[in-house]
Backbone bond lengths (Angstrom), bond angles and torsions (degrees), N, CA, C in turn:
res aa  C-N    CA-C-N  psi(-1)  N-CA   C-N-CA  omega(-1)  CA-C   N-CA-C  phi
1 X - - - 1.399 - - 1.489 112.85 -
2 X 1.392 118.71 129.21 1.436 123.53 -178.87 1.451 111.22 -72.52
3 X 1.304 115.06 141.91 1.409 123.92 176.84 1.526 111.78 -125.44
4 X 1.355 122.35 155.72 1.369 123.30 -178.24 1.505 113.66 -72.14
5 X 1.244 119.08 132.71 1.504 123.42 -176.16 1.586 103.32 -89.22
6 X 1.334 119.54 123.04 1.466 118.59 178.86 1.581 113.13 -69.54
7 X 1.355 114.79 -13.00 1.411 116.39 -178.59 1.562 112.79 -85.87
8 X 1.354 116.78 -11.05 1.421 122.32 -179.59 1.555 109.67 -80.65
9 X 1.294 119.79 126.26 1.448 120.32 -176.37 1.496 114.26 -69.18
10 X 1.333 113.92 150.22 1.488 119.89 174.14 1.523 107.12 -102.03
11 X 1.385 119.65 134.12 1.462 123.60 -176.89 1.593 108.31 -112.19
12 X 1.270 116.87 122.74 1.455 120.76 177.86 1.521 109.51 -115.53
13 X 1.342 119.71 123.86 1.445 122.13 178.97 1.494 107.22 -121.10
14 X 1.379 115.52 -174.61 1.456 118.29 -178.64 1.487 112.12 -70.19
15 X 1.329 117.14 -33.24 1.451 119.60 -172.88 1.567 114.12 -106.72
16 X 1.318 116.40 -6.12 1.479 116.14 -176.58 1.557 108.73 -157.71
17 X 1.364 112.27 168.18 1.519 117.72 173.06 1.582 101.31 -136.82
18 X 1.331 114.04 128.50 1.403 118.43 -175.97 1.539 111.76 -129.50
19 X 1.314 116.34 132.69 1.487 121.31 174.88 1.454 108.97 -132.16
20 X 1.327 115.83 133.14 1.424 121.63 -179.29 1.540 111.29 -78.25
21 X 1.286 115.23 112.98 1.453 120.86 -176.75 1.572 110.46 -94.26
22 X 1.267 118.54 71.33 1.439 122.67 -178.77 1.521 111.16 -152.31
23 X 1.245 116.06 148.89 1.463 121.33 -179.58 1.466 111.56 -75.25
24 X 1.334 116.41 -21.71 1.489 119.38 179.12 1.487 109.99 -121.38
25 X 1.353 115.21 128.27 1.512 120.02 179.50 1.567 108.51 -81.86
26 X 1.386 110.36 77.10 1.443 114.45 -169.86 1.552 113.69 -89.23
27 X 1.390 112.57 -165.95 1.508 119.27 -176.96 1.531 108.01 -66.11
28 X 1.277 120.51 -39.77 1.452 119.44 -178.00 1.530 110.33 -60.96
29 X 1.285 118.97 -46.26 1.463 123.15 176.76 1.478 113.58 -55.45
30 X 1.373 113.12 -44.94 1.489 119.71 -178.16 1.555 109.53 -63.38
31 X 1.362 115.44 -43.12 1.479 122.11 178.37 1.511 111.95 -58.66
32 X 1.365 113.00 -50.16 1.457 116.56 179.20 1.518 115.65 -64.12
33 X 1.314 114.69 -34.25 1.455 122.33 176.84 1.535 107.27 -64.25
34 X 1.323 118.77 -48.77 1.474 121.54 -179.79 1.539 114.95 -59.93
35 X 1.380 113.02 -42.97 1.398 119.36 179.79 1.598 112.67 -61.78
36 X 1.408 111.34 -45.48 1.442 115.91 178.01 1.495 112.19 -58.96
37 X 1.380 114.74 -43.57 1.505 119.52 -177.40 1.517 109.66 -64.66
38 X 1.322 117.94 -38.49 1.482 121.56 179.62 1.509 109.10 -67.64
39 X 1.295 118.68 -40.83 1.493 118.68 -178.97 1.464 111.17 -67.35
40 X 1.312 119.17 -38.18 1.449 119.84 175.18 1.500 112.27 -65.76
41 X 1.353 120.14 -40.81 1.451 120.91 179.31 1.531 111.30 -66.42
42 X 1.324 115.80 -35.97 1.488 120.21 -179.84 1.539 109.45 -66.02
43 X 1.384 115.41 -41.26 1.450 119.03 175.90 1.506 114.12 -59.59
44 X 1.346 112.54 -45.29 1.468 120.59 -178.31 1.554 110.64 -62.90
45 X 1.366 115.15 -43.83 1.465 116.70 179.96 1.510 112.83 -66.29
46 X 1.391 116.58 -40.20 1.531 121.14 174.05 1.494 113.04 -56.80
47 X 1.384 113.91 -45.11 1.491 117.32 179.91 1.477 110.36 -62.57
48 X 1.314 118.13 -46.30 1.493 120.60 179.74 1.523 111.43 -58.89
49 X 1.318 116.63 -43.96 1.463 123.86 179.79 1.531 110.18 -62.06
50 X 1.314 117.91 -39.95 1.438 120.42 179.18 1.528 111.61 -65.31
51 X 1.399 112.85 -43.72 1.427 116.96 176.96 1.520 113.07 -64.29
52 X 1.307 115.90 -36.44 1.503 119.46 179.75 1.514 107.77 -64.87
53 X 1.404 118.69 -45.53 1.471 121.36 -178.78 1.553 109.46 -64.16
54 X 1.342 115.44 -39.32 1.464 115.61 178.52 1.523 113.34 -63.14
55 X 1.314 114.18 -38.74 1.500 120.14 178.51 1.523 107.79 -64.38
56 X 1.323 117.17 -38.58 1.498 120.11 -176.98 1.532 107.86 -65.41
57 X 1.373 115.49 -39.49 1.481 118.06 179.59 1.599 110.86 -65.91
58 X 1.327 113.82 -37.48 1.503 118.36 178.23 1.512 108.55 -64.58
59 X 1.295 120.15 -42.67 1.483 123.97 178.96 1.564 106.45 -62.20
60 X 1.267 119.07 -37.10 1.420 122.21 -176.58 1.596 111.21 -65.80
61 X 1.314 110.17 -39.81 1.500 115.40 175.31 1.519 111.64 -55.65
62 X 1.381 113.81 -46.74 1.400 121.27 -176.37 1.530 112.61 -76.35
63 X 1.357 115.70 -15.96 1.480 117.99 171.29 1.553 109.20 -63.42
64 X 1.319 115.62 -40.49 1.461 116.87 179.45 1.511 111.45 -68.20
65 X 1.322 118.84 -36.52 1.467 119.79 174.37 1.522 110.17 -61.27
66 X 1.267 118.51 -41.56 1.445 121.49 -179.33 1.485 110.27 -64.09
67 X 1.350 116.90 -44.74 1.480 120.34 178.50 1.549 110.06 -62.85
68 X 1.270 119.54 -41.03 1.462 122.28 178.18 1.533 109.36 -63.05
69 X 1.242 117.53 -39.56 1.497 121.46 -179.02 1.509 111.49 -65.41
70 X 1.347 117.87 -39.34 1.391 124.07 177.05 1.511 109.58 -63.78
71 X 1.338 117.99 -44.39 1.457 121.43 -175.29 1.517 109.25 -67.84
72 X 1.315 115.52 -39.31 1.471 121.08 179.80 1.562 108.48 -64.78
73 X 1.330 116.82 -40.60 1.450 118.28 -178.65 1.539 107.65 -66.46
74 X 1.394 120.18 -37.86 1.447 122.62 178.29 1.523 110.01 -61.65
75 X 1.322 116.79 -39.85 1.475 119.36 179.86 1.519 110.88 -64.86
76 X 1.356 116.87 -43.72 1.483 122.24 -177.21 1.577 108.44 -67.16
77 X 1.256 120.30 -37.04 1.468 124.76 -178.69 1.537 107.20 -76.20
78 X 1.334 117.74 -51.84 1.462 120.61 -178.31 1.507 114.92 -60.55
79 X 1.315 118.36 -34.64 1.459 120.87 -175.21 1.543 109.18 -111.59
80 X 1.299 115.49 26.38 1.460 117.70 -179.05 1.528 114.86 -59.54
81 X 1.330 115.53 -35.28 1.506 120.23 177.62 1.522 110.36 -66.05
82 X 1.303 115.75 -35.56 1.418 120.35 176.45 1.578 112.73 -66.53
83 X 1.349 114.08 -46.45 1.454 119.19 -175.71 1.534 110.00 -74.61
84 X 1.282 120.70 -38.70 1.417 124.66 -172.41 1.551 113.96 -88.62
85 X 1.323 115.94 -34.65 1.449 121.22 -172.11 1.483 112.57 -120.47
86 X 1.354 120.56 -11.05 1.438 121.94 -174.47 1.529 112.96 65.18
87 X 1.340 114.96 35.39 1.438 121.26 -178.98 1.489 111.58 -121.41
88 X 1.356 116.33 156.71 1.443 120.75 174.90 1.503 111.00 -87.43
89 X 1.344 115.87 163.63 1.504 121.49 -179.17 1.561 105.05 -80.70
90 X 1.362 117.72 142.08 1.491 125.79 -10.77 1.487 112.99 -97.36
91 X 1.295 117.58 92.13 1.457 123.09 174.21 1.556 110.79 81.31
92 X 1.301 121.41 22.13 1.414 124.05 -177.69 1.549 110.38 -98.47
93 X 1.344 115.72 159.11 1.440 118.03 175.97 1.527 110.72 -71.80
94 X 1.337 115.87 148.01 1.470 120.81 176.33 1.588 105.45 -63.57
95 X 1.294 113.85 135.31 1.513 119.34 175.66 1.551 108.56 -57.36
96 X 1.331 119.83 120.88 1.508 118.92 -177.02 1.512 113.02 -57.35
97 X 1.307 118.98 -34.98 1.502 121.94 -172.20 1.522 106.60 -68.36
98 X 1.283 122.05 -33.92 1.445 121.13 -177.39 1.526 112.90 -118.21
99 X 1.293 115.22 21.62 1.522 117.98 179.62 1.478 112.66 -56.34
100 X 1.361 119.37 -43.52 1.404 121.24 -176.73 1.546 111.44 -66.68
101 X 1.325 118.61 -46.17 1.439 117.76 178.48 1.486 113.94 -64.52
102 X 1.307 117.77 -32.65 1.507 121.40 177.45 1.511 109.30 -65.46
103 X 1.310 116.85 -39.19 1.491 117.42 -179.50 1.608 112.18 -70.85
104 X 1.395 111.36 -39.13 1.434 116.76 178.45 1.489 112.03 -63.28
105 X 1.325 113.94 -48.99 1.479 120.65 -177.64 1.477 111.59 -62.97
106 X 1.359 116.57 -45.61 1.438 121.29 -176.67 1.569 111.55 -65.34
107 X 1.333 113.57 -38.39 1.468 118.00 179.84 1.573 108.62 -70.46
108 X 1.249 118.83 -40.78 1.521 120.94 179.18 1.477 110.67 -62.64
109 X 1.384 117.14 -44.17 1.429 121.21 -179.70 1.545 112.68 -62.56
110 X 1.349 115.72 -43.97 1.453 118.97 179.19 1.541 110.64 -66.38
111 X 1.341 117.43 -38.01 1.412 120.85 179.30 1.529 111.68 -64.22
112 X 1.347 113.63 -38.22 1.499 117.44 179.53 1.489 110.61 -62.30
113 X 1.342 119.37 -46.08 1.428 120.37 -178.91 1.547 110.38 -66.01
114 X 1.290 116.56 -36.21 1.472 120.05 179.20 1.571 108.25 -66.38
115 X 1.276 116.46 -43.11 1.471 120.54 -177.82 1.494 109.52 -65.48
116 X 1.396 119.41 -36.12 1.442 122.58 176.57 1.538 110.13 -62.05
117 X 1.299 117.82 -40.95 1.431 121.51 177.99 1.576 110.97 -64.55
118 X 1.306 117.11 -43.02 1.457 121.20 176.45 1.481 111.52 -61.77
119 X 1.240 117.72 -43.76 1.480 125.28 179.44 1.550 110.57 -55.20
120 X 1.317 113.30 -47.08 1.531 117.25 -179.34 1.515 109.65 -65.60
121 X 1.252 116.32 -36.32 1.518 118.91 -179.52 1.500 107.74 -69.12
122 X 1.358 120.93 -40.95 1.424 121.91 179.31 1.559 112.51 -61.38
123 X 1.391 113.71 -40.41 1.481 117.48 175.93 1.518 109.33 -63.85
124 X 1.307 118.40 -47.82 1.390 122.59 -178.12 1.552 113.34 -56.17
125 X 1.262 117.80 -34.55 1.506 126.52 -179.33 1.507 110.05 -95.71
126 X 1.337 118.57 3.37 1.478 122.66 174.24 1.562 112.24 65.83
127 X 1.287 118.64 34.91 1.425 123.20 173.00 1.461 109.88 -97.02
128 X 1.287 117.33 71.51 1.499 122.13 -168.67 1.512 111.77 -72.88
129 X 1.317 118.83 -36.69 1.434 120.76 -176.67 1.538 110.12 -65.66
130 X 1.367 116.99 -44.15 1.449 120.58 176.50 1.514 109.02 -65.12
131 X 1.293 118.83 -36.60 1.507 121.28 178.29 1.512 108.38 -56.04
132 X 1.355 118.33 -47.47 1.454 122.26 -177.82 1.476 113.86 -63.31
133 X 1.314 116.13 -37.84 1.533 123.27 -179.40 1.568 104.69 -65.98
134 X 1.289 117.32 -50.48 1.448 119.48 -178.87 1.528 111.97 -63.40
135 X 1.322 114.76 -35.03 1.467 119.38 175.12 1.497 114.40 -52.99
136 X 1.321 117.71 -43.88 1.436 122.44 177.72 1.526 113.48 -63.57
137 X 1.394 115.27 -37.80 1.469 117.70 176.03 1.520 109.05 -70.02
138 X 1.337 117.63 -38.85 1.452 118.20 178.47 1.550 115.86 -63.91
139 X 1.322 115.14 -29.73 1.482 120.76 175.66 1.552 110.23 -65.65
140 X 1.280 111.51 -40.99 1.528 116.83 176.72 1.559 109.72 -66.09
141 X 1.234 115.33 -41.93 1.494 121.74 175.91 1.543 112.38 -59.18
142 X 1.345 117.25 -39.32 1.409 121.45 179.90 1.540 109.58 -67.66
143 X 1.342 116.90 -34.01 1.463 116.85 177.04 1.527 110.18 -65.09
144 X 1.322 118.19 -38.14 1.454 121.42 179.02 1.533 110.05 -65.81
145 X 1.378 117.18 -34.39 1.479 119.94 179.47 1.538 109.16 -64.90
146 X 1.325 116.95 -42.27 1.489 121.26 -177.26 1.524 109.14 -68.19
147 X 1.268 118.27 -47.64 1.458 119.70 -177.55 1.482 109.39 -65.76
148 X 1.320 121.41 -50.99 1.461 122.86 -178.54 1.507 110.49 -65.56
149 X 1.338 115.39 -31.48 1.469 118.50 -178.71 1.477 110.77 -66.31
150 X 1.333 118.52 -50.55 1.474 121.17 177.47 1.496 111.03 -57.59
151 X 1.364 113.85 -43.96 1.471 117.34 -179.48 1.519 110.58 -61.14
152 X 1.276 118.33 -44.69 1.454 124.68 -179.68 1.546 110.27 -61.32
153 X 1.253 118.40 -48.09 1.468 124.03 -176.07 1.597 108.95 -60.68
154 X 1.339 113.27 -49.86 1.493 117.18 179.91 1.504 111.06 -62.18
155 X 1.295 117.32 -45.22 1.467 121.21 -179.89 1.536 110.89 -61.60
156 X 1.273 117.98 -44.07 1.467 121.44 -179.19 1.499 111.81 -63.00
157 X 1.355 114.96 -40.19 1.418 118.32 -179.87 1.554 112.48 -62.97
158 X 1.338 115.22 -39.13 1.496 119.98 -178.80 1.479 112.23 -71.01
159 X 1.329 117.66 -24.75 1.497 122.56 -175.63 1.535 112.13 -91.11
160 X 1.347 116.34 -34.78 1.441 119.17 -175.51 1.579 110.42 -74.98
161 X 1.330 115.28 145.97 1.454 117.25 179.24 1.518 109.71 -71.38
162 X 1.415 120.66 148.20 1.425 123.77 -175.38 1.589 111.13 -57.22
163 X 1.324 120.39 -31.34 1.434 123.55 -178.13 1.524 113.49 -77.51
164 X 1.287 116.99 -1.39 1.440 121.23 -176.93 1.515 107.86 -64.32
165 X 1.413 119.68 133.94 1.392 121.34 -178.75 1.538 109.09 -130.32
166 X 1.284 119.83 132.10 1.435 124.70 -177.90 1.528 110.02 -139.29
167 X 1.309 117.26 124.88 1.500 122.86 -175.58 1.474 111.42 51.58
168 X 1.308 115.93 46.10 1.536 126.04 177.06 1.469 109.57 59.54
169 X 1.359 118.68 28.72 1.427 124.12 175.01 1.530 112.77 -124.09
170 X 1.328 117.65 134.31 1.457 116.20 171.71 1.504 113.47 -67.79
171 X 1.332 117.59 173.80 1.454 117.85 -176.58 1.480 111.46 -64.11
172 X 1.341 117.65 -38.63 1.489 119.43 -179.66 1.532 109.91 -64.45
173 X 1.338 114.76 -44.15 1.484 120.70 179.14 1.559 111.06 -61.78
174 X 1.273 112.53 -47.26 1.506 117.32 -179.58 1.533 111.57 -61.54
175 X 1.323 114.56 -41.44 1.452 118.27 176.53 1.535 113.81 -60.13
176 X 1.323 117.14 -40.23 1.465 122.86 177.72 1.558 109.48 -61.50
177 X 1.295 118.15 -43.16 1.472 126.11 178.96 1.483 110.59 -64.39
178 X 1.378 115.58 -39.61 1.464 119.50 177.96 1.564 112.87 -65.50
179 X 1.333 113.85 -38.34 1.492 119.21 174.64 1.491 112.48 -60.14
180 X 1.359 113.83 -42.78 1.481 122.97 179.66 1.543 107.09 -60.45
181 X 1.283 117.69 -45.08 1.504 122.00 -178.04 1.533 111.04 -58.46
182 X 1.269 114.09 -44.66 1.539 117.49 178.34 1.559 110.48 -64.94
183 X 1.315 115.36 -39.37 1.487 117.56 179.93 1.543 112.07 -66.16
184 X 1.355 116.19 -37.85 1.497 117.30 177.41 1.482 109.75 -68.60
185 X 1.337 120.67 -39.08 1.448 123.35 175.04 1.553 109.88 -56.71
186 X 1.356 117.43 -45.76 1.439 120.67 -179.54 1.509 110.12 -66.29
187 X 1.323 116.77 -40.22 1.487 120.97 179.50 1.493 114.69 -59.04
188 X 1.367 113.98 -51.98 1.547 118.84 -178.72 1.547 106.96 -64.75
189 X 1.317 116.12 -39.85 1.500 119.07 -177.69 1.484 109.42 -62.65
190 X 1.343 121.25 -41.26 1.425 124.29 178.12 1.478 113.29 -61.40
191 X 1.287 115.83 -45.36 1.468 120.39 177.55 1.484 112.71 -64.38
192 X 1.357 118.18 -42.04 1.387 121.30 175.81 1.528 116.73 -60.23
193 X 1.378 115.85 -39.77 1.402 122.69 175.98 1.571 113.79 -67.16
194 X 1.341 111.74 -40.54 1.445 118.78 -179.77 1.512 110.74 -62.73
195 X 1.352 117.11 -37.26 1.506 123.52 -178.12 1.578 111.64 -107.41
196 X 1.322 114.04 36.55 1.477 120.94 -176.85 1.577 111.17 -64.74
197 X 1.318 113.54 -22.10 1.503 117.36 -179.31 1.528 112.21 -95.46
198 X 1.310 114.53 6.06 1.438 119.17 177.44 1.513 107.43 -124.28
199 X 1.334 117.95 93.99 1.485 119.68 -173.32 1.451 114.64 -58.87
200 X 1.363 119.71 -34.24 1.432 120.18 -177.59 1.555 113.01 -62.53
201 X 1.294 114.69 -20.43 1.499 119.72 176.04 1.473 110.87 -103.64
202 X 1.326 118.21 -42.29 1.478 122.96 -174.64 1.536 110.20 -61.53
203 X 1.320 117.30 -44.22 1.505 120.36 -174.91 1.542 110.62 -62.89
204 X 1.374 118.54 -52.53 1.472 116.64 -177.38 1.534 110.99 -67.70
205 X 1.297 119.79 -30.52 1.414 118.76 178.01 1.547 113.57 -67.10
206 X 1.281 117.37 -38.21 1.425 121.29 177.42 1.523 110.48 -68.80
207 X 1.366 117.04 -40.04 1.443 119.49 171.01 1.463 114.22 -57.38
208 X 1.327 116.50 -44.95 1.494 119.00 179.80 1.503 112.15 -67.79
209 X 1.316 118.32 -34.73 1.450 119.52 177.05 1.504 112.06 -63.34
210 X 1.348 118.26 -36.93 1.453 122.32 177.71 1.551 109.68 -75.05
211 X 1.347 116.27 -39.04 1.468 118.29 178.97 1.532 111.49 -63.77
212 X 1.318 118.35 -35.24 1.436 122.98 -174.05 1.515 111.96 -65.91
213 X 1.342 119.52 -17.77 1.482 122.09 179.48 1.537 109.71 -110.04
214 X 1.295 118.25 20.96 1.458 122.33 179.38 1.536 113.16 -86.82
215 X 1.318 118.17 -17.34 1.489 120.88 -175.38 1.580 111.31 -57.97
216 X 1.310 119.26 -41.30 1.512 116.43 178.99 1.501 114.70 -61.68
217 X 1.401 115.78 -38.82 1.422 118.92 178.21 1.531 112.43 -68.84
218 X 1.321 116.73 -51.39 1.462 119.54 -176.25 1.562 107.88 -68.06
219 X 1.273 117.84 -29.31 1.525 119.14 -179.03 1.502 108.59 -71.86
220 X 1.260 121.62 -11.96 1.518 123.42 175.15 1.515 114.21 -97.85
221 X 1.285 119.23 8.05 1.402 125.07 176.35 1.605 107.61 -93.14
222 X 1.223 117.67 96.18 1.482 120.52 -169.78 1.496 114.75 -59.40
223 X 1.352 118.91 -37.46 1.483 120.95 178.81 1.552 109.97 -61.37
224 X 1.266 120.68 -33.58 1.420 120.95 -178.64 1.470 110.36 -79.71
225 X 1.371 118.16 -43.00 1.475 119.79 -179.32 1.483 109.38 -61.55
226 X 1.344 121.85 -32.34 1.419 124.24 -174.38 1.545 111.72 -64.36
227 X 1.315 115.73 -18.84 1.417 120.19 -177.16 1.548 112.36 -72.61
228 X 1.333 115.64 -25.47 1.525 117.51 -175.90 1.414 114.09 -135.59
229 X 1.412 122.52 6.45 1.440 122.89 177.78 1.521 111.17 -62.34
230 X 1.301 117.59 143.42 1.443 125.85 178.84 1.546 111.17 58.43
231 X 1.329 116.78 32.85 1.453 119.38 172.97 1.486 107.07 -122.69
232 X 1.343 115.53 178.05 1.499 120.55 -177.04 1.482 108.32 -68.54
233 X 1.333 119.63 -24.29 1.401 122.48 178.74 1.619 112.26 -64.37
234 X 1.367 110.89 -37.77 1.510 115.33 177.18 1.514 110.23 -63.99
235 X 1.345 116.66 -40.55 1.453 123.98 -178.57 1.538 110.70 -63.01
236 X 1.297 113.84 -40.58 1.529 119.92 -176.54 1.497 110.77 -78.90
237 X 1.366 117.01 -50.70 1.428 118.22 -168.01 1.556 111.48 -98.42
238 X 1.322 118.37 -14.80 1.445 120.74 -176.25 1.580 112.37 55.53
239 X 1.312 119.22 -135.95 1.403 118.74 -179.93 1.550 118.60 -79.35
240 X 1.376 114.21 2.60 1.483 118.50 -168.49 1.546 112.47 -96.29
241 X 1.394 119.66 -3.55 1.396 117.20 -168.94 1.560 109.99 -65.82
242 X 1.329 122.63 -41.85 1.402 124.32 179.55 1.510 112.99 -61.49
243 X 1.362 114.42 -40.05 1.491 119.76 179.48 1.569 110.85 -66.08
244 X 1.350 116.86 -39.27 1.459 119.67 -178.46 1.579 110.95 -71.93
245 X 1.328 114.25 -37.09 1.486 116.06 175.74 1.546 111.10 -63.40
246 X 1.309 116.18 -43.91 1.452 121.43 176.77 1.524 111.93 -58.24
247 X 1.318 117.99 -43.57 1.446 123.50 177.59 1.562 111.15 -61.94
248 X 1.327 118.83 -38.69 1.383 121.89 -179.57 1.546 110.81 -72.06
249 X 1.367 117.36 -32.07 1.423 119.72 175.98 1.617 110.46 -68.30
250 X 1.277 114.76 -35.06 1.431 118.81 177.28 1.521 111.40 -64.16
251 X 1.374 117.52 -37.99 1.410 119.81 -179.00 1.497 111.97 -68.56
252 X 1.345 116.95 -41.89 1.471 123.00 178.77 1.545 109.12 -64.53
253 X 1.348 115.93 -43.35 1.459 119.73 -173.93 1.558 107.24 -65.47
254 X 1.272 119.22 -40.76 1.477 122.10 178.57 1.574 110.15 -65.56
255 X 1.300 117.79 -38.92 1.458 119.55 175.53 1.510 112.38 -62.11
256 X 1.389 117.05 -40.28 1.419 120.61 -178.97 1.573 110.61 -66.05
257 X 1.254 116.51 -33.52 1.496 120.07 -179.38 1.496 113.60 -80.08
258 X 1.284 116.84 -38.45 1.513 121.16 -175.13 1.496 112.53 -100.55
259 X 1.361 118.70 -16.10 1.440 123.69 -172.44 1.512 116.77 57.46
260 X 1.346 109.00 28.22 1.519 115.32 172.88 1.524 107.37 -150.84
261 X 1.356 113.66 156.74 1.473 118.82 176.49 1.514 112.10 -79.82
262 X 1.402 116.20 129.27 1.425 117.67 174.31 1.492 109.62 -77.81
263 X 1.331 116.44 96.27 1.490 121.65 -173.06 1.540 113.82 -55.05
264 X 1.314 121.14 -52.93 1.452 119.86 178.58 1.507 113.66 -53.43
265 X 1.328 116.05 -42.48 1.474 118.15 -178.99 1.532 108.41 -70.05
266 X 1.327 118.45 -41.52 1.505 121.28 -176.00 1.558 107.89 -62.36
267 X 1.380 115.78 -45.77 1.418 119.68 179.87 1.556 109.46 -61.65
268 X 1.303 117.45 -49.53 1.454 123.22 -179.44 1.539 111.27 -57.67
269 X 1.309 113.75 -47.67 1.486 117.21 178.00 1.493 113.89 -59.58
270 X 1.364 115.89 -41.99 1.447 119.66 174.69 1.451 114.09 -58.79
271 X 1.358 116.84 -40.81 1.469 119.17 176.58 1.477 112.60 -65.50
272 X 1.409 116.62 -41.17 1.407 120.88 177.92 1.543 113.80 -60.08
273 X 1.337 113.94 -47.71 1.485 120.48 -177.67 1.509 110.31 -64.58
274 X 1.317 118.24 -44.88 1.447 122.53 -173.99 1.517 108.17 -68.03
275 X 1.317 119.34 -50.13 1.447 123.00 -178.20 1.515 113.09 -63.33
276 X 1.387 111.62 -35.74 1.528 115.08 179.58 1.441 110.24 -62.78
277 X 1.359 118.46 -47.22 1.472 120.79 176.25 1.450 115.19 -63.26
278 X 1.314 117.97 -34.06 1.478 124.53 178.18 1.561 107.48 -70.26
279 X 1.312 116.72 -40.71 1.502 116.39 -179.79 1.485 114.04 -67.56
280 X 1.359 115.81 -32.77 1.519 121.44 178.96 1.561 108.14 -67.48
281 X 1.263 115.51 -44.85 1.506 120.81 -177.42 1.527 109.45 -70.60
282 X 1.381 117.18 -39.30 1.485 123.70 179.34 1.503 106.56 -64.66
283 X 1.271 119.37 -38.70 1.477 122.37 -175.38 1.525 111.84 -58.88
284 X 1.377 117.39 -18.88 1.449 120.07 -173.02 1.536 107.81 -99.16
285 X 1.351 121.38 5.13 1.456 122.58 -174.86 1.492 109.33 -96.95
286 X 1.336 116.71 165.89 1.485 124.88 178.37 1.516 109.72 -68.22
287 X 1.325 117.71 -33.58 1.499 118.84 177.53 1.527 110.60 -59.32
288 X 1.362 114.84 -40.52 1.432 115.49 177.95 1.533 114.67 -60.85
289 X 1.363 114.07 -35.04 1.490 120.55 179.30 1.500 110.51 -61.30
290 X 1.333 117.39 -42.00 1.450 120.67 176.67 1.546 112.72 -65.11
291 X 1.331 113.13 -41.04 1.446 117.89 -179.14 1.557 111.28 -65.89
292 X 1.397 110.32 -45.42 1.518 113.81 -177.71 1.464 110.41 -69.34
293 X 1.378 119.16 -27.93 1.485 120.47 177.34 1.540 110.85 -64.96
294 X 1.346 114.47 -34.78 1.457 121.25 -178.31 1.592 110.24 -73.89
295 X 1.399 111.07 -37.97 1.479 112.30 -173.31 1.488 112.49 -86.43
296 X 1.361 119.50 -32.16 1.442 122.56 -170.82 1.534 113.28 -95.53
297 X 1.287 116.44 -21.57 1.454 116.02 -175.26 1.563 112.20 -88.19
């Protein structure tokens, strides 16, 4: 009859307790001991990897909060004269004929960026039901942005003199680029709403929708504009350089946090950058003149 050998070790793990019941600490016991130890180590490694992946996802949530905070700061700095003094950039009186639409459009744009920040915080704190409620309000706000935006662009074009030049673009050219910006906002917004139940697509699309309308705010930060005004960069990128640089920073920051490329964001950003450059160059062509004449007259 076999008895327990006091010299044989007893192994206790999280999921089991094992004691070799043999008088001889033989090869079979060693093999079973090794297998048990390997299983426990594998379980521990898997658990740690899962916790690491979960932590990476949490950091990704807060990446969007950080991006939203940066964009809100850009809006507050870029439009500080509007918020603090009720004046247009750079220190001019608001045009009386379009004063109302300027206030409505500016208020809607600011509210959109603020709501995007709030939405990211709600997701980060797992308040999903409130996130969905605010999402419906934000969709209505987006409609106001598009309507007031088109109204503002058309009214500005009719009031500005033809020789007016901004970011190396004439008023007609700048108006065309402004229409393009609104269309890109609508496009990213539509994709984001369509895939609202797929966070891996919904989140980057909403970020890109907000990013696409950042050029007016960043373009009013004089210290940044002074870095490339009257250079070839201004001719190539127009008012969008700061916005595109910010979008690239978001892409790199997300990669640093998650150690992987956010494919939907990378693809969307590529589309935004390519079409932005294409729109600026197309705005200088004769074809654009005929299109603008049909749309603006």
